[in-house]
C-alpha positions, 0 to 999 in steps of 0.5 A, a space after each residue: 160769393 159776395 152779393 152786390 145790392 145796387 151800387 154798394 158792395 160789402 167793401 163799401 159798407 164797412 164804415 157804416 158800423 164805425 164811429 166818426 172820429 173827425 171831419 176832413 179839413 179839406 173836403 169836410 167828409 167824415 173820417 172814421 176811427 182807424 182810418 189813415 189820414 194826413 196830419 198837417 199841423 193841427 189839420 186832419 185830412 183824408 189820406 187821398 191826394 185829392 184832399 191833400 191837393 185841395 187843402 194845399 190849393 197850390 197856384 200854377 204859374 210860370 217862372 216869369 211870375 216869380 221874378 
């Protein structure tokens, strides 16, 4: 049985023993050795849609704006 101390479970603590490989070019957070990432050009981004969206920063518009 796994113990849960406070808000951290065993799964949340896996990265404490790992080296920081890089920093996310979208959010600035740490990226650890062996973690899955998006590579966009020379940018390294967490493999989350939130970071990818933040990096791309798309603008929402109607088709009227395209004319």
